[in-house]
C-alpha positions in Angstrom: -0.7 115.9 23.5 1.1 118.0 20.7 4.2 118.0 22.2 5.7 114.6 22.8 5.0 110.7 22.3 6.2 108.6 25.1 6.9 104.9 25.0 7.3 102.9 28.4 8.2 99.2 28.1 9.2 96.8 31.0 12.1 95.4 29.3 12.8 93.3 32.4 9.9 90.9 31.8 9.5 90.5 28.1 11.5 90.3 24.7 14.8 90.3 25.9 17.4 87.6 25.0 18.5 85.1 27.9 21.8 86.5 29.0 25.0 84.7 29.7 25.0 83.6 33.5 28.0 84.0 35.9 28.4 80.4 35.6 28.8 80.6 31.7 31.4 83.3 32.3 33.6 81.5 35.2 33.3 77.6 34.6 35.9 77.9 31.6 38.3 79.9 33.9 37.8 77.3 36.5 38.5 74.3 34.6 41.5 75.7 33.0 42.9 76.8 36.5 42.2 73.6 38.3 44.1 71.8 35.6 47.0 74.0 35.9 48.0 74.8 39.2 51.3 76.2 38.7 50.5 79.8 39.4 53.7 81.3 38.3 52.8 80.2 34.6 49.9 82.6 34.6 52.3 85.4 34.8 54.2 84.2 32.0 52.9 85.6 28.7 54.8 82.7 26.5 53.5 79.9 28.8 50.7 77.6 27.6 48.6 78.3 30.6 48.7 82.0 30.0 47.8 81.7 26.4 44.8 79.4 27.3 43.8 82.1 29.9 43.7 84.5 27.0 41.8 82.6 24.7 39.4 81.9 27.2 39.1 85.7 28.0 38.7 86.8 24.5 36.0 84.1 23.9 33.8 85.3 27.0 34.6 88.9 26.0 33.2 88.1 22.3 30.0 86.2 23.9 29.3 88.7 26.5 29.4 91.5 23.7 27.3 89.4 21.2 25.2 91.8 19.0 22.4 89.2 18.8 21.3 89.9 22.3 18.7 92.1 22.6 17.1 94.3 25.3 13.9 95.0 23.6 12.9 92.1 21.4 11.6 92.5 17.9 8.2 93.1 18.9 8.9 96.0 21.2 11.6 97.4 18.9 8.9 97.4 16.4 6.3 99.2 18.4 8.9 102.0 19.6 9.8 102.6 15.8 6.4 102.6 14.6 5.2 105.1 17.8 8.0 107.2 16.8 7.5 107.4 13.3 3.9 108.2 13.5 4.7 111.0 16.3 7.4 112.5 13.8 4.8 112.3 11.2 2.3 114.1 13.3 4.9 116.9 14.0 5.6 116.3 17.5 9.0 117.5 18.6 9.5 115.2 21.3 9.9 111.4 21.0 10.7 109.7 24.6 11.4 106.2 25.4 11.2 105.4 29.2 12.8 101.8 30.4 13.2 100.4 33.7 16.6 99.4 32.9 20.1 101.1 31.9 20.3 100.7 27.9 23.8 101.2 26.9 27.5 100.8 27.9 28.4 100.8 31.7 31.3 103.0 32.3 
């Protein structure tokens, strides 16, 4: 109609990047803890064990926050942008994107 353009894409099936798995996340921690069984060292900020865990944690956080990961993929992204540009050019006040997954930070 004259009021809106609606784009619905199933982002669960196509276009999205392969995301890290639970194993990708926990394997480095497991390897570090199995080789360092001194539990009190984990609570000592200056210990080598704690420093190693901190490095693994930062690396894991960076990997999980990698901006190269995509929920849409380039083809779907271009489809949405082109549709919304055409919609705005046609004077439609509403451009709506419907997704089957949550898209944004989890709070």
